C-alpha positions in Angstrom: 11.3 187.8 118.1 12.6 184.4 119.6 9.7 183.7 121.6 9.7 185.3 124.5 13.2 187.4 124.6 14.4 190.0 122.1 17.9 188.2 121.4 18.6 184.8 119.6 19.0 182.4 122.4 20.9 179.1 122.0 17.6 177.2 124.0 15.7 178.8 121.6 17.6 177.4 118.7 18.1 174.1 120.8 14.4 173.5 120.9 14.0 174.4 116.4 16.6 172.1 116.0 16.0 168.9 118.5 12.4 169.5 119.5 12.4 170.1 123.0 14.9 171.5 125.8 18.3 170.7 125.4 19.9 170.4 128.9 24.0 170.8 128.9 26.2 168.3 131.4 29.5 169.7 132.0 32.2 167.5 131.1 35.9 167.1 133.0 38.0 165.8 130.5 41.0 165.3 133.0 42.7 168.0 130.2 45.4 170.4 131.3 46.3 173.8 129.2 49.3 174.7 127.8 49.1 177.7 130.2 49.2 175.3 133.2 51.9 172.8 131.9 54.7 175.2 131.4 54.5 175.3 127.6 53.1 179.1 127.7 53.4 179.2 131.1 52.3 177.9 134.8 49.6 179.7 136.3 47.0 180.2 133.7 45.1 183.1 133.0 45.2 185.5 135.2 41.3 185.1 136.2 41.0 181.5 135.8 39.9 179.5 138.7 41.7 176.3 140.0 39.5 174.0 138.4 39.9 175.4 135.1 37.0 177.3 134.6 35.2 174.3 135.6 33.9 174.7 139.2 30.2 173.1 138.5 31.7 169.8 137.1 31.7 166.5 138.1 35.0 164.7 139.3 37.6 164.4 136.6 38.7 160.9 138.5 35.4 159.4 137.4 35.1 157.9 134.2 33.2 160.1 131.3 30.1 158.0 131.3 29.7 158.1 135.3 30.1 162.1 134.7 27.7 161.8 132.6 25.1 160.1 134.5 25.4 161.8 137.9 25.2 164.9 135.5 21.8 163.5 134.3 20.6 163.3 138.2 21.4 166.8 139.0 20.1 168.4 136.1 16.3 166.6 136.4 15.8 167.9 139.4 15.5 171.3 137.2 14.6 170.0 133.4 12.4 167.1 132.2 14.0 166.6 128.7 16.1 163.4 127.2 18.4 165.9 125.0 21.8 166.2 126.2 24.7 167.5 124.7 27.9 166.7 126.5 30.1 170.0 127.2 33.6 169.7 127.9 34.0 173.1 130.0 37.6 172.3 132.2 41.3 173.5 130.9 41.9 172.8 127.2 39.9 170.0 125.6 41.9 169.5 122.4 45.1 169.8 124.2 46.1 166.3 124.8 46.8 163.0 121.6 44.2 162.4 119.0 44.0 159.3 120.3 43.1 160.0 123.9 41.2 162.6 122.6 39.2 160.4 120.4 38.5 158.2 123.2 37.2 160.2 125.6 34.9 162.5 123.1 33.4 158.7 121.6 32.9 157.7 124.9 30.4 160.5 125.7 28.7 160.2 122.5 27.9 156.8 123.4 26.0 157.8 126.5 22.6 157.4 126.1 20.7 160.2 124.9 23.4 162.2 123.9 22.8 164.3 121.0 26.2 166.6 120.5 29.3 167.6 121.8 30.6 171.0 123.1 34.3 171.4 123.4 35.4 174.4 124.8 39.4 175.1 124.1 42.2 177.7 123.1 43.0 179.1 119.2 46.7 177.8 119.8 45.6 174.2 120.6 43.8 174.1 117.1 46.0 172.4 114.7 45.7 169.9 111.8 45.4 166.8 113.7 43.1 167.8 115.9 40.8 169.8 112.9 40.6 166.3 111.2 39.0 164.7 114.3 36.4 167.7 114.6 35.6 167.1 111.1 35.2 163.8 111.9 32.8 164.4 114.5 31.2 167.3 113.0 29.9 164.8 109.9 28.6 162.6 112.9 27.1 164.1 115.4 25.8 168.0 116.4 29.1 169.8 117.3 30.0 172.8 118.6 34.1 174.5 119.3 33.9 177.2 122.1 37.2 179.7 122.2 37.9 181.3 124.6 38.9 185.0 122.9 37.8 187.6 125.8 39.3 190.6 124.0 40.8 191.5 120.5 43.1 193.8 122.1 46.9 192.3 122.4 47.7 194.8 125.2 44.7 193.5 127.1 45.6 189.8 126.5 49.5 190.1 127.7 47.5 191.8 130.9 45.5 188.6 131.8 48.4 186.5 130.7 46.3 184.8 127.6 49.2 183.3 126.1 48.6 183.8 122.2 47.8 186.7 120.3 44.7 187.8 117.6 46.3 186.6 114.7 46.3 182.8 116.5 42.7 183.1 116.9 42.4 184.1 113.2 44.2 181.2 112.1 41.9 178.6 114.1 38.8 180.5 113.3 39.6 179.7 109.6 40.4 176.5 110.1 37.2 176.1 111.9 35.4 177.6 109.5 36.8 175.5 106.3 35.5 172.5 107.9 32.0 174.5 108.5 32.5 173.5 112.3 30.5 176.0 114.5 32.4 177.7 116.7 31.4 180.1 120.1 33.7 182.7 120.8 34.3 183.9 124.6 34.6 187.4 125.6 34.4 189.1 129.3 33.4 192.7 129.8 34.9 194.6 132.5 38.0 194.0 132.6 40.8 196.4 133.8 43.4 196.8 131.2 40.2 198.3 128.9 37.7 200.8 128.4 34.2 200.1 127.2 35.1 201.6 123.9 37.7 198.9 123.2 35.4 195.9 124.6 32.5 197.4 122.1 35.4 197.3 119.3 36.0 193.1 120.0 31.8 193.2 120.1 32.3 194.4 116.5 34.7 192.6 115.2 32.9 189.9 116.4 29.9 190.4 115.1 31.4 190.5 111.6 33.0 187.0 111.6 30.9 184.1 110.9 30.8 182.5 114.5 27.5 180.2 115.7 27.7 181.7 119.1 29.0 183.6 121.6 29.1 184.2 125.5 29.4 187.1 127.1 30.8 186.8 130.9 31.0 189.8 133.6 34.4 189.4 134.8 34.7 187.6 138.2 37.2 188.2 140.9 37.6 184.5 142.4 39.3 183.7 145.5 42.9 181.9 145.3 43.6 183.6 141.1 46.1 185.8 140.6 43.5 188.3 139.8 42.5 188.6 143.0 46.0 189.4 144.1 45.4 192.2 141.9 42.2 193.6 142.9 43.6 193.3 146.7 46.9 195.3 145.7 45.0 197.8 142.9 41.1 197.4 144.4 40.3 198.4 140.5 36.7 199.1 139.3 34.5 196.5 139.1 30.9 197.4 137.1 27.7 197.6 138.7 25.0 195.5 137.7 23.5 198.8 135.8 26.4 199.3 134.1 26.9 195.8 133.2 23.5 195.6 131.9 23.7 199.0 130.0 27.1 197.4 128.1 25.5 193.7 127.4 22.5 195.8 125.6 24.8 197.9 123.8 26.6 194.4 122.8 23.4 193.0 121.6 22.1 195.7 119.6 25.7 195.2 117.5 25.5 191.7 117.0 24.2 190.4 114.0 21.1 188.3 114.6 22.0 185.2 113.4 24.6 184.8 116.4 23.2 182.7 119.2 23.7 184.0 122.5 24.9 181.5 124.7 25.3 183.2 127.9 25.0 186.6 128.8 26.0 186.4 132.4 28.5 184.2 134.1 28.3 181.7 136.9 30.9 182.3 140.0 31.0 179.7 142.7 29.5 181.6 145.7 31.9 180.7 148.0 34.8 181.6 145.7 33.3 184.9 144.3 35.2 187.8 145.9 33.7 190.6 143.4 30.8 191.4 141.5 28.6 189.4 144.2 25.6 190.8 142.8 26.3 188.3 139.7 24.7 185.4 142.4 21.6 187.0 141.2 21.6 185.4 137.8 17.5 185.7 137.1 17.5 189.3 138.3 20.2 190.5 136.0 18.6 188.4 133.0 15.6 190.0 133.9 16.8 193.4 134.1 18.8 193.3 130.3 15.0 192.4 129.4 13.4 195.0 130.9 16.3 197.5 130.0 15.7 195.7 125.9 12.2 196.6 126.3 12.7 200.4 127.9 14.7 201.2 124.4 12.2 199.7 122.4 15.4 197.8 121.2 16.9 194.3 120.2 19.7 192.3 118.8 20.9 193.2 115.4 19.6 197.2 115.6 22.3 198.5 115.1 24.6 196.0 113.4 26.0 196.6 110.1 28.7 194.9 107.9 
């Protein structure tokens, strides 16, 4: 239905918009997080890596311009394209003064062949002043905002030390929606604090929201995280590849066909990953998802309902 896929891929959508392969360049803007600097907490979410989920980014100590130059060189070994999205990935990328945010975002946009911005943040870091800047950027470039929700269940949120409740997510959602700003929501599969049924409740919730895209992540246990300590002491169940693929396909069937799938499996740095090691073979995971959908004669949205 979407070229050779049974789900609505980001690659498909961006080729339709820009006419060619569009490459995301992961940028570290040098920001921190209220869950790191003591405002909410000091150790971050229980699963978060030391680099704030930006383990494959360039060095935050060099300029945005030079990071983009470096990332282009790296990505040119994989793909030939002249269309790029600058992806501000590490930590919380709306958690700073509006003046500093504007400076860094516009520096990225000034670089050659940057056609848009992707900005990862927390729902509790979207206020009226930030929204005004995002609205300005949205009028000038192709923009999407990534919100880390992970789960709709407040008990789970407490376990992972997320630091905000579902009501705060809904407030940010309404603010961004009011300005027609594209939203991408992150969810985690396999959290030890909840069941498959609870996870699918989150999928059903998101499928009824007007979000532009979604990212699904298998829970990664990484070295030097509090989740690693918890796993060492509790040895909680880690989903097998087959279990994960089954849940992902169930999720795709429940999602609105207009929702763009930005990710179906996460990237864990090999040197830091404790479990699940099967996620290191990303192509195998994606191939098996395709096979499972074919075996079900299924596709994204098959079981979607309002």
